[in-house]
Every structure is written in C-alpha cells, then in structure tokens.
N, C-alpha and C positions, 0 to 999 in steps of 0.2 A: 280823413279816414275813408270817406265814401269813395274818393278817387283811388286810393290805394286798394280798396276792395274790388273796384271795377277792373283795375290793372291786373290784380291777382287772378280774377276769373278769366279775363282774356288770355293771360299767359297759360293758365291751365287748359283752356280750350285749344290753344295753339299746340301745346305738347301732345294732347290727345290726337289732334289731326296729324301731326308728324308721325306718331306711333302707328296710326291706322294706315296711312298712305305709304310711309317710307319703309317700314320694316315688317310688313305683314307677311311677306313671302320668304324671308330669310330664316334659315334654321338657327336654332340656338340650343346649346347643350348645358345641362346643369349637372355637375358632378358632386355628389354628396359622399364620396368615399366608396361605400359598398354599393350604392345605387347611382346609376347614371340616367338622367331624364333627358330625352330629346324632344324639343318643342320649337315653336317659332317665337320671334321677338314680341309679337303682339300678345301672346299668351303670358309671357314674362311680364310685360307692361301691365296687362289686365290683373294679374296676380298681385303685383305691387300696388296697384290702385285700390284693389279690394282690401289689401292689408292696411293701407293708410286709412280707409274709411272705417274699418273695424277699430283701429287704434284711436282715431278721433272720437268715435262713439264711446269707447271705453273711458277715455279721458273725460268726456262730457258726463258720463255716469258717475265717475269718481267725484268730479266737482260738485255735481248735484247732491250726492250723498254727504259730502263734507259740509256743504251749505246747510243742508237739512239738519245734520247733527249739531252744527254750531247754533242754528236757530233754536233747536230744542234745548240745548244747554243754556242759552241766554234766557229762554222762557222759564226754565226750571229755576235758574238763579234769581230771576225777578220774582217768581212766585215765593221762593224761600225768603227773600228780602221782605216782601209784603206780609208774609205770615209772621215773621219776627217783629215787624213794626206793629202789626195788629196785636200780637201777644204783649208787647211792651205797653201799648195803649190800654189794654184790658187790665193788666196787673195793677197799675196805680189806682184805677177807679175801684177795684176790688179792695185794695188796702185802705183807701179813704173811707169806704163804706164800713169796713170793720172798725176803723178808728172812731167813727162817729157813733157806733153802737156801744152802749154801756156794757161793761163786763160785769161779772157776778159780784165782785167787791164793790163796784160803784153802785150797783142796785141796792145792796145792803146799806151802804152809807146814805143813799138818797131816801130810802124808806125810814131809816132811823131819824134822819133830819125831819122828815115829814111827820113822824110820830112825835118827835120832840116838839115840833111846832104845834102840833095838835094838843099835846099834853099841856104845853104852856098856855095855849089858848083856853083849855078847859080850866086850868088853875086860875087864870086871870078871871074867868067868868065866876068861879066859886068865890073868889075874894070880893068880887063886886057885889 
C-alpha cells in the first residue's frame, strides 16, 4: 500500500508539472450556453484540482459524520442493554425481599399461634 501511495503522489506531481509547463499559455474556452468563458488551460486545470480537493474534503466530512453517528448509536444501544440488565437484576431481588416479609394474614396467624402457645403454657402452669 505504501508503494501504491508513493506512485500516486509521483503521478499527481507529474500531472501538475505537465499542466504548468505544457499548457500555461494556450487559450481555452468554456461554453455554458448563455455564457462563454475565455481562459487558459492552467486555469481550467487549477479549477479542476480545487474541485477535487473540495470533493475529497466533503466525502471525508460525510465519512466522519457517519462514523460518529454509528458510534453514538452503538453507545446508546449498549447503554439501553445495560439499563435493561440492571433493571432485571433489581426486580428479582425486590421480589425476593417482598416474599420474605410476612403479610398481614401471616402476622395474625403467627400472633395467634404465639398466644395459643402462651395460653397453653399458662394452663399447664395452673394445672401443676
């Protein structure tokens, strides 16, 4: 890849040299229908080069924006997944706590049993 990059840079430099030396003095016309522009070949080349630079910069900005948006979507998706996991881990522990706590009916039954045990114990004492 490095070799291909070096070859591309050398080729671009050669094209710029040919444009500067070879066609700098030759006139060139651009007909846009209602408007006709007279210029030289170097100006046309320079306009094309600037257009390519602007195009490459625009494509780079689009790629950067797409990468950033994708990264934000992935982070949001991961955050939602972690929040759901945390919510699922929190719910069972809350259910277990509620299941361990006695309800009102269980409290009444336990206190009756305790009173019954106490009553029996008192009756046993009086019989003795």
